[in-house]
ROVEXTOR-609772 format. One record per residue (C-alpha): z, y, x; residue number from 1. Coordinates in steps of 0.02 Angstrom, whole numbers, plus 32768, in hexadecimal, padded with zeros to 4 digits. Layout:
REM ROVEXTOR-609772
<pz: Z	py: Y	px: X	num: NUM>
...
//
This chain:
REM ROVEXTOR-609772
<pz: 4FB0	py: 0F5C	px: 49A5	num: 1>
<pz: 4F1A	py: 0EE5	px: 49AD	num: 2>
<pz: 4F2B	py: 0EC5	px: 48F2	num: 3>
<pz: 4F21	py: 0F81	px: 48D0	num: 4>
<pz: 4E84	py: 0F8D	px: 493B	num: 5>
<pz: 4E33	py: 0EFF	px: 48DA	num: 6>
<pz: 4E64	py: 0F53	px: 4836	num: 7>
<pz: 4E17	py: 0FF5	px: 4874	num: 8>
<pz: 4D75	py: 0F98	px: 489B	num: 9>
<pz: 4D71	py: 0F58	px: 47E7	num: 10>
<pz: 4D8F	py: 1006	px: 479E	num: 11>
<pz: 4D0A	py: 104D	px: 4810	num: 12>
<pz: 4C8C	py: 0FCD	px: 47D0	num: 13>
<pz: 4CB7	py: 0FF5	px: 471C	num: 14>
<pz: 4C9E	py: 10B2	px: 4733	num: 15>
<pz: 4C03	py: 109A	px: 47A1	num: 16>
<pz: 4C50	py: 1102	px: 482E	num: 17>
<pz: 4C15	py: 10E5	px: 48E2	num: 18>
<pz: 4C9D	py: 1073	px: 4923	num: 19>
<pz: 4CA6	py: 1098	px: 49DF	num: 20>
<pz: 4CC2	py: 1154	px: 49C7	num: 21>
<pz: 4D33	py: 1138	px: 4930	num: 22>
<pz: 4DA1	py: 10B3	px: 497E	num: 23>
<pz: 4DBA	py: 110A	px: 4A23	num: 24>
<pz: 4DE4	py: 11AB	px: 49C6	num: 25>
<pz: 4E67	py: 114E	px: 495D	num: 26>
<pz: 4EB4	py: 10FD	px: 49F7	num: 27>
<pz: 4EBE	py: 11A3	px: 4A53	num: 28>
<pz: 4F15	py: 11F6	px: 49C0	num: 29>
<pz: 4F8F	py: 116B	px: 4991	num: 30>
<pz: 4FB0	py: 1111	px: 4A36	num: 31>
<pz: 4FA5	py: 119D	px: 4AB6	num: 32>
<pz: 5058	py: 1176	px: 4AE6	num: 33>
<pz: 502A	py: 10C5	px: 4B1E	num: 34>
<pz: 5035	py: 10A6	px: 4BD9	num: 35>
<pz: 4F91	py: 10BC	px: 4C35	num: 36>
<pz: 4F78	py: 1007	px: 4C68	num: 37>
<pz: 4F94	py: 0FC9	px: 4BB5	num: 38>
<pz: 4F1E	py: 104D	px: 4B6D	num: 39>
<pz: 4E97	py: 101C	px: 4BEB	num: 40>
<pz: 4EA8	py: 0F67	px: 4BBA	num: 41>
<pz: 4EA4	py: 0F91	px: 4B02	num: 42>
<pz: 4E0C	py: 1002	px: 4B1A	num: 43>
<pz: 4DAC	py: 0F73	px: 4B6A	num: 44>
<pz: 4DDE	py: 0F02	px: 4ADA	num: 45>
<pz: 4D9E	py: 0F81	px: 4A5C	num: 46>
<pz: 4CF5	py: 0F8B	px: 4AB3	num: 47>
<pz: 4CEC	py: 0ECF	px: 4AB0	num: 48>
<pz: 4D10	py: 0ECC	px: 49F6	num: 49>
<pz: 4C8E	py: 0F51	px: 49CF	num: 50>
<pz: 4C07	py: 0F0A	px: 4A3E	num: 51>
<pz: 4C1E	py: 0E5F	px: 49EF	num: 52>
<pz: 4BF3	py: 0EA4	px: 4943	num: 53>
<pz: 4B3C	py: 0EB3	px: 4916	num: 54>
<pz: 4B11	py: 0F46	px: 48A6	num: 55>
<pz: 4AC1	py: 0F15	px: 4802	num: 56>
<pz: 4A20	py: 0F6C	px: 47C5	num: 57>
<pz: 4A45	py: 1011	px: 4771	num: 58>
<pz: 4AF4	py: 1021	px: 47BD	num: 59>
<pz: 4B41	py: 106D	px: 4857	num: 60>
<pz: 4AC1	py: 10A4	px: 48D8	num: 61>
<pz: 4A34	py: 105F	px: 486C	num: 62>
<pz: 4A5D	py: 10D1	px: 47D8	num: 63>
<pz: 49BE	py: 112A	px: 479E	num: 64>
<pz: 49AA	py: 11E6	px: 47A3	num: 65>
<pz: 4A34	py: 1208	px: 4823	num: 66>
<pz: 4A1F	py: 1258	px: 48CC	num: 67>
<pz: 4A60	py: 11F6	px: 4963	num: 68>
<pz: 4AA4	py: 125F	px: 49F1	num: 69>
<pz: 4AA3	py: 1207	px: 4A9A	num: 70>
<pz: 4B45	py: 120F	px: 4AFC	num: 71>
<pz: 4B40	py: 11AA	px: 4B9D	num: 72>
<pz: 4B44	py: 10EF	px: 4B7B	num: 73>
<pz: 4B7A	py: 110B	px: 4AC6	num: 74>
<pz: 4B2D	py: 116C	px: 4A34	num: 75>
<pz: 4B8C	py: 11D1	px: 49B6	num: 76>
<pz: 4B4C	py: 11EF	px: 4906	num: 77>
<pz: 4B2B	py: 12AA	px: 48E9	num: 78>
<pz: 4B7C	py: 12A3	px: 483D	num: 79>
<pz: 4C1F	py: 1274	px: 4892	num: 80>
<pz: 4C19	py: 1316	px: 48F5	num: 81>
<pz: 4C14	py: 137E	px: 4855	num: 82>
<pz: 4CD1	py: 1375	px: 484A	num: 83>
<pz: 4D5F	py: 13BE	px: 48B0	num: 84>
<pz: 4D37	py: 143C	px: 4938	num: 85>
<pz: 4C7C	py: 1425	px: 4923	num: 86>
<pz: 4C79	py: 1453	px: 4869	num: 87>
<pz: 4BFA	py: 14D8	px: 483E	num: 88>
<pz: 4C3D	py: 157E	px: 47FF	num: 89>
<pz: 4BFC	py: 15BC	px: 4757	num: 90>
<pz: 4B6A	py: 1631	px: 476F	num: 91>
<pz: 4B36	py: 16CB	px: 470C	num: 92>
<pz: 4A91	py: 1723	px: 46FE	num: 93>
<pz: 4A69	py: 1784	px: 479B	num: 94>
<pz: 49FD	py: 1802	px: 473C	num: 95>
<pz: 4A0A	py: 1851	px: 4691	num: 96>
<pz: 499A	py: 18C3	px: 462C	num: 97>
<pz: 49FC	py: 1948	px: 45CD	num: 98>
<pz: 49DF	py: 19DE	px: 455E	num: 99>
<pz: 4A4E	py: 1A72	px: 458B	num: 100>
<pz: 4A6D	py: 1B2D	px: 4587	num: 101>
<pz: 4A96	py: 1B7F	px: 462D	num: 102>
<pz: 4B3B	py: 1BDB	px: 4615	num: 103>
<pz: 4B4D	py: 1C27	px: 46C3	num: 104>
<pz: 4B35	py: 1C01	px: 477B	num: 105>
<pz: 4B7E	py: 1C2B	px: 4825	num: 106>
<pz: 4B3E	py: 1C22	px: 48D7	num: 107>
<pz: 4B68	py: 1B89	px: 493E	num: 108>
<pz: 4B43	py: 1B73	px: 49F7	num: 109>
<pz: 4AAD	py: 1BC8	px: 4A42	num: 110>
<pz: 4A2A	py: 1BA9	px: 49BD	num: 111>
<pz: 4A78	py: 1B44	px: 492E	num: 112>
<pz: 4AC6	py: 1B70	px: 4887	num: 113>
<pz: 4B4C	py: 1B21	px: 481B	num: 114>
<pz: 4B1C	py: 1B25	px: 4763	num: 115>
<pz: 4B8F	py: 1B21	px: 46CC	num: 116>
<pz: 4B2E	py: 1ACE	px: 463F	num: 117>
<pz: 4B55	py: 1AA9	px: 458A	num: 118>
<pz: 4AF4	py: 1A0C	px: 455E	num: 119>
<pz: 4ACB	py: 19B4	px: 44BD	num: 120>
<pz: 4AF5	py: 1908	px: 4503	num: 121>
<pz: 4B91	py: 1926	px: 456F	num: 122>
<pz: 4BDD	py: 19CD	px: 453F	num: 123>
<pz: 4C02	py: 1A42	px: 45CF	num: 124>
<pz: 4BD4	py: 1A05	px: 467D	num: 125>
<pz: 4BBB	py: 1A4C	px: 472A	num: 126>
<pz: 4B26	py: 1A25	px: 4797	num: 127>
<pz: 4ADC	py: 1A5A	px: 483E	num: 128>
<pz: 4A2D	py: 1AA2	px: 484E	num: 129>
<pz: 49F7	py: 1A84	px: 4901	num: 130>
<pz: 4992	py: 1B12	px: 494D	num: 131>
<pz: 4994	py: 1B77	px: 48AB	num: 132>
<pz: 49AE	py: 1C1A	px: 490B	num: 133>
<pz: 4916	py: 1C03	px: 4979	num: 134>
<pz: 4882	py: 1C74	px: 4954	num: 135>
<pz: 480A	py: 1BE2	px: 493D	num: 136>
<pz: 487E	py: 1B7B	px: 48CF	num: 137>
<pz: 4826	py: 1B38	px: 4836	num: 138>
<pz: 48C8	py: 1B19	px: 47D7	num: 139>
<pz: 4914	py: 1BC7	px: 47E9	num: 140>
<pz: 48B8	py: 1C17	px: 4757	num: 141>
<pz: 48EF	py: 1B8C	px: 46E0	num: 142>
<pz: 49A8	py: 1B99	px: 470C	num: 143>
<pz: 49D1	py: 1C4B	px: 46DC	num: 144>
<pz: 4A67	py: 1C68	px: 4668	num: 145>
<pz: 4A48	py: 1C5D	px: 45AB	num: 146>
<pz: 49B0	py: 1BEC	px: 45C3	num: 147>
<pz: 4997	py: 1B4D	px: 455F	num: 148>
<pz: 4953	py: 1AC6	px: 45D3	num: 149>
<pz: 492D	py: 1A0E	px: 45EB	num: 150>
<pz: 4977	py: 19CE	px: 468F	num: 151>
<pz: 496D	py: 192E	px: 46F1	num: 152>
<pz: 4A12	py: 190E	px: 474A	num: 153>
<pz: 4A32	py: 1897	px: 47DA	num: 154>
<pz: 4AE5	py: 1857	px: 47D8	num: 155>
<pz: 4B46	py: 1832	px: 4875	num: 156>
<pz: 4BF9	py: 1837	px: 48B2	num: 157>
<pz: 4C09	py: 18F3	px: 489B	num: 158>
<pz: 4BB5	py: 196A	px: 4822	num: 159>
<pz: 4B0D	py: 1935	px: 47D9	num: 160>
<pz: 4A73	py: 1981	px: 4829	num: 161>
<pz: 49E7	py: 19D4	px: 47C7	num: 162>
<pz: 4945	py: 1980	px: 47FD	num: 163>
<pz: 48D2	py: 19C4	px: 4774	num: 164>
<pz: 48DE	py: 1A55	px: 46FB	num: 165>
<pz: 4872	py: 1A89	px: 4667	num: 166>
<pz: 488E	py: 1B21	px: 45F7	num: 167>
<pz: 4896	py: 1B02	px: 453C	num: 168>
<pz: 48C1	py: 1BB4	px: 4508	num: 169>
<pz: 48D8	py: 1C4B	px: 4579	num: 170>
<pz: 490F	py: 1CC5	px: 44EE	num: 171>
<pz: 48AD	py: 1D52	px: 453D	num: 172>
<pz: 48C6	py: 1DDA	px: 44B5	num: 173>
<pz: 4984	py: 1DD7	px: 44C0	num: 174>
<pz: 4979	py: 1DF3	px: 457C	num: 175>
<pz: 4918	py: 1E93	px: 455D	num: 176>
<pz: 49A2	py: 1EE1	px: 44F2	num: 177>
<pz: 4A46	py: 1F0A	px: 4548	num: 178>
<pz: 4AAE	py: 1F01	px: 44A8	num: 179>
<pz: 4A69	py: 1E56	px: 4479	num: 180>
<pz: 4A7F	py: 1E1A	px: 452C	num: 181>
<pz: 4B35	py: 1E51	px: 4527	num: 182>
<pz: 4B54	py: 1DF3	px: 4484	num: 183>
<pz: 4AFF	py: 1D59	px: 44CE	num: 184>
<pz: 4B73	py: 1D61	px: 4564	num: 185>
<pz: 4C06	py: 1D6D	px: 44EB	num: 186>
<pz: 4BCB	py: 1CD4	px: 448A	num: 187>
<pz: 4BBC	py: 1C70	px: 452B	num: 188>
<pz: 4C61	py: 1CAE	px: 4572	num: 189>
<pz: 4CCF	py: 1C77	px: 44E1	num: 190>
<pz: 4C77	py: 1BCE	px: 44DC	num: 191>
<pz: 4C93	py: 1BB9	px: 4596	num: 192>
<pz: 4D4B	py: 1BE9	px: 4589	num: 193>
<pz: 4D72	py: 1B76	px: 44F7	num: 194>
<pz: 4D1A	py: 1AD7	px: 4530	num: 195>
<pz: 4D41	py: 1A54	px: 45B5	num: 196>
<pz: 4CCA	py: 19F1	px: 4622	num: 197>
<pz: 4C78	py: 1954	px: 45DB	num: 198>
<pz: 4CBF	py: 196F	px: 452D	num: 199>
<pz: 4C29	py: 194A	px: 44BE	num: 200>
<pz: 4C18	py: 19B4	px: 4420	num: 201>
<pz: 4B68	py: 19B2	px: 43D8	num: 202>
<pz: 4B91	py: 1A25	px: 4343	num: 203>
<pz: 4BD0	py: 1AA6	px: 43BF	num: 204>
<pz: 4B30	py: 1A97	px: 4426	num: 205>
<pz: 4ACA	py: 1AAE	px: 4387	num: 206>
<pz: 4B30	py: 1B49	px: 435B	num: 207>
<pz: 4B10	py: 1B90	px: 4409	num: 208>
<pz: 4A53	py: 1B7C	px: 4406	num: 209>
<pz: 4A49	py: 1BBA	px: 4351	num: 210>
<pz: 4AAC	py: 1C56	px: 4382	num: 211>
<pz: 4A3D	py: 1C78	px: 4419	num: 212>
<pz: 49A3	py: 1C65	px: 43AB	num: 213>
<pz: 49EB	py: 1CE1	px: 432B	num: 214>
<pz: 4A15	py: 1D61	px: 43B1	num: 215>
<pz: 4966	py: 1D4A	px: 43F4	num: 216>
<pz: 4912	py: 1D61	px: 4349	num: 217>
<pz: 494B	py: 1E14	px: 4327	num: 218>
<pz: 49D5	py: 1DF2	px: 42A6	num: 219>
<pz: 4A65	py: 1E6E	px: 42AA	num: 220>
<pz: 4ACA	py: 1E2E	px: 4340	num: 221>
<pz: 4B76	py: 1E5B	px: 42FA	num: 222>
<pz: 4B56	py: 1DED	px: 4262	num: 223>
<pz: 4B1E	py: 1D5D	px: 42D1	num: 224>
<pz: 4BB4	py: 1D69	px: 4343	num: 225>
<pz: 4C37	py: 1D78	px: 42B7	num: 226>
<pz: 4BF2	py: 1CDB	px: 4266	num: 227>
<pz: 4BEE	py: 1C82	px: 430F	num: 228>
<pz: 4CA5	py: 1CAC	px: 4332	num: 229>
<pz: 4CE4	py: 1C62	px: 428F	num: 230>
<pz: 4C76	py: 1BC7	px: 429C	num: 231>
<pz: 4CA8	py: 1BAA	px: 4352	num: 232>
<pz: 4D61	py: 1BB2	px: 4325	num: 233>
<pz: 4D45	py: 1B35	px: 429A	num: 234>
<pz: 4CE8	py: 1AB8	px: 4308	num: 235>
<pz: 4D6E	py: 1AC3	px: 438F	num: 236>
<pz: 4DFE	py: 1AA8	px: 4314	num: 237>
<pz: 4E3E	py: 1B5C	px: 430E	num: 238>
<pz: 4E00	py: 1B8B	px: 4260	num: 239>
<pz: 4E6E	py: 1C18	px: 421E	num: 240>
<pz: 4EC0	py: 1BFC	px: 4175	num: 241>
<pz: 4E7D	py: 1C81	px: 40FE	num: 242>
<pz: 4E9B	py: 1C3A	px: 4051	num: 243>
<pz: 4F57	py: 1C1B	px: 404F	num: 244>
<pz: 4FEF	py: 1C61	px: 40A4	num: 245>
<pz: 500E	py: 1BFE	px: 4144	num: 246>
<pz: 50C9	py: 1C0C	px: 412C	num: 247>
<pz: 50F1	py: 1BF4	px: 4073	num: 248>
<pz: 5046	py: 1BA4	px: 404A	num: 249>
<pz: 5031	py: 1C0D	px: 3FAC	num: 250>
<pz: 4F82	py: 1C41	px: 3F78	num: 251>
<pz: 4F4D	py: 1CE9	px: 3FBC	num: 252>
<pz: 4F3C	py: 1D72	px: 3F3A	num: 253>
<pz: 4EB8	py: 1DFF	px: 3F3E	num: 254>
<pz: 4F29	py: 1E7E	px: 3F94	num: 255>
<pz: 4F40	py: 1EB4	px: 4049	num: 256>
<pz: 4F87	py: 1E27	px: 40B3	num: 257>
<pz: 4FC7	py: 1E05	px: 4162	num: 258>
<pz: 4F79	py: 1D9C	px: 41ED	num: 259>
<pz: 4FE1	py: 1D3B	px: 426B	num: 260>
<pz: 4F90	py: 1D0F	px: 4311	num: 261>
<pz: 501C	py: 1C97	px: 433E	num: 262>
<pz: 5017	py: 1C3A	px: 4297	num: 263>
<pz: 4F5A	py: 1C3C	px: 428B	num: 264>
<pz: 4F3A	py: 1C89	px: 41E1	num: 265>
<pz: 4F64	py: 1CFE	px: 4154	num: 266>
<pz: 5014	py: 1D25	px: 4119	num: 267>
<pz: 503E	py: 1D64	px: 406C	num: 268>
<pz: 5091	py: 1E11	px: 4063	num: 269>
<pz: 513E	py: 1DC4	px: 4050	num: 270>
<pz: 512E	py: 1D4E	px: 40E6	num: 271>
<pz: 50D1	py: 1DD2	px: 414B	num: 272>
<pz: 5164	py: 1E49	px: 4144	num: 273>
<pz: 51D1	py: 1DC1	px: 4191	num: 274>
<pz: 5158	py: 1DA7	px: 4223	num: 275>
<pz: 515F	py: 1E3A	px: 429E	num: 276>
<pz: 50C7	py: 1DFD	px: 4300	num: 277>
<pz: 5055	py: 1DF9	px: 4265	num: 278>
<pz: 4FDA	py: 1E87	px: 4249	num: 279>
<pz: 4F9E	py: 1EC9	px: 41A2	num: 280>
<pz: 4EEA	py: 1EAA	px: 416A	num: 281>
<pz: 4E8F	py: 1EF2	px: 40D4	num: 282>
<pz: 4E59	py: 1E8C	px: 403F	num: 283>
<pz: 4DA3	py: 1EBE	px: 4061	num: 284>
<pz: 4DAA	py: 1E76	px: 4111	num: 285>
<pz: 4DF9	py: 1DD6	px: 40D0	num: 286>
<pz: 4D6C	py: 1DC0	px: 4050	num: 287>
<pz: 4CE7	py: 1DD0	px: 40D8	num: 288>
<pz: 4D43	py: 1D56	px: 414A	num: 289>
<pz: 4D4D	py: 1CD8	px: 40BD	num: 290>
<pz: 4C96	py: 1CED	px: 4094	num: 291>
<pz: 4C61	py: 1CD0	px: 4149	num: 292>
<pz: 4CD2	py: 1C3A	px: 415A	num: 293>
<pz: 4C91	py: 1BD7	px: 40C4	num: 294>
<pz: 4BD9	py: 1C0C	px: 40C4	num: 295>
<pz: 4B3D	py: 1BDB	px: 4122	num: 296>
<pz: 4AF0	py: 1C5C	px: 4195	num: 297>
<pz: 4A65	py: 1C81	px: 4117	num: 298>
<pz: 4AE8	py: 1CAA	px: 4094	num: 299>
<pz: 4B55	py: 1D0E	px: 410C	num: 300>
<pz: 4ABF	py: 1D74	px: 4149	num: 301>
<pz: 4AA2	py: 1DBA	px: 409B	num: 302>
<pz: 4B41	py: 1E22	px: 40AB	num: 303>
<pz: 4B3B	py: 1ECB	px: 40FF	num: 304>
<pz: 4BD9	py: 1EF8	px: 415F	num: 305>
<pz: 4C0A	py: 1FAD	px: 416A	num: 306>
<pz: 4C2D	py: 1FEB	px: 421B	num: 307>
<pz: 4CE6	py: 1FFC	px: 41F2	num: 308>
<pz: 4CF5	py: 1F49	px: 41AE	num: 309>
<pz: 4C93	py: 1F07	px: 4241	num: 310>
<pz: 4D0C	py: 1F5B	px: 42BB	num: 311>
<pz: 4DA1	py: 1F12	px: 425C	num: 312>
<pz: 4D59	py: 1E63	px: 425C	num: 313>
<pz: 4D27	py: 1E6F	px: 4313	num: 314>
<pz: 4DD4	py: 1EAA	px: 4346	num: 315>
<pz: 4E2E	py: 1E22	px: 42E2	num: 316>
<pz: 4DC2	py: 1D91	px: 431D	num: 317>
<pz: 4DC4	py: 1DC7	px: 43D3	num: 318>
<pz: 4E81	py: 1DDA	px: 43D1	num: 319>
<pz: 4E8F	py: 1D2C	px: 4384	num: 320>
<pz: 4E1A	py: 1CE1	px: 4406	num: 321>
<pz: 4E76	py: 1D37	px: 4494	num: 322>
<pz: 4F1C	py: 1CF5	px: 4450	num: 323>
<pz: 4ED7	py: 1C43	px: 444D	num: 324>
<pz: 4E8E	py: 1C4F	px: 44FC	num: 325>
<pz: 4F28	py: 1CA7	px: 4541	num: 326>
<pz: 4EB7	py: 1D17	px: 45A8	num: 327>
<pz: 4E44	py: 1DAB	px: 458E	num: 328>
<pz: 4D87	py: 1DA9	px: 457F	num: 329>
<pz: 4D10	py: 1E08	px: 45F0	num: 330>
<pz: 4C78	py: 1E29	px: 4583	num: 331>
<pz: 4CC5	py: 1E91	px: 44F4	num: 332>
<pz: 4CE7	py: 1F22	px: 456C	num: 333>
<pz: 4C33	py: 1F19	px: 45AB	num: 334>
<pz: 4BEF	py: 1F1C	px: 44F8	num: 335>
<pz: 4C59	py: 1FB4	px: 44CC	num: 336>
<pz: 4C20	py: 2011	px: 4568	num: 337>
<pz: 4B69	py: 1FF0	px: 453D	num: 338>
<pz: 4B83	py: 2028	px: 4489	num: 339>
<pz: 4BD1	py: 20CC	px: 44C1	num: 340>
<pz: 4B39	py: 20F2	px: 452C	num: 341>
//
């Protein structure tokens, strides 16, 4: 056992590790089963060995740039404490500055609000706005739904806390028109239903703010929303197949076709008859869907949809979205009620 102690002293010198703490730690781990009187004798012998050695300049306790932590009659190098139970946990930024659109909010506690945000940097996140329901709150006006904001978030164990808020775009004109406000709520609702928290998607964020800007600018809202629906489905991986039969994969001909919600695209007349759940669509509707799917918004906006074609497209896309979500949407009924009035 003495030979192993001497060998440990040599290794300790080679690695420049403080020998008293190192040797006693090794003995306690490997020879804890030794009888007490033998361990006490060996411990004394170790101290004698270590005290007899004189540290050379630049080694051991004399190593430059290292903090020495006093511990009774001995000192332990601080670098040695960076391992084991005293290892530091990896840290992350406690604050972050983000750009976001407020999707919705709900009351929390006596004066706070929980916000659902879609951010450019992190996708959809939740945050708490402390005191946002107080009359004198300076943040409340910046945190209304459908507002584009810059936020400073403080991260903790639970939800991040909004410490600062600044409005980038309030989209005031769309709030003054009930129809446009209803379509804006629809745009936000389907985004909220399809996305998960902290799933970054910058193209989807760009589509959202572009759509809000178009609704705010006075462009025909039905055109804006139809384009948004098809582009949203594409970015989320649910792009409907409109150029070939999803079953036999043959090219679609310029005749009336069928659309299958379950199979996610168009069926040729032959395959459509074999699919009871498929519904028939006109060739005119198919042409407009194709045009919207492969065009930019500037190109798509040059087309004028008839009220009948717009109703057909709206019905088909909303049924497809509802099928994918496996639940109904709330805003279409509100939009229809406003249009009837």
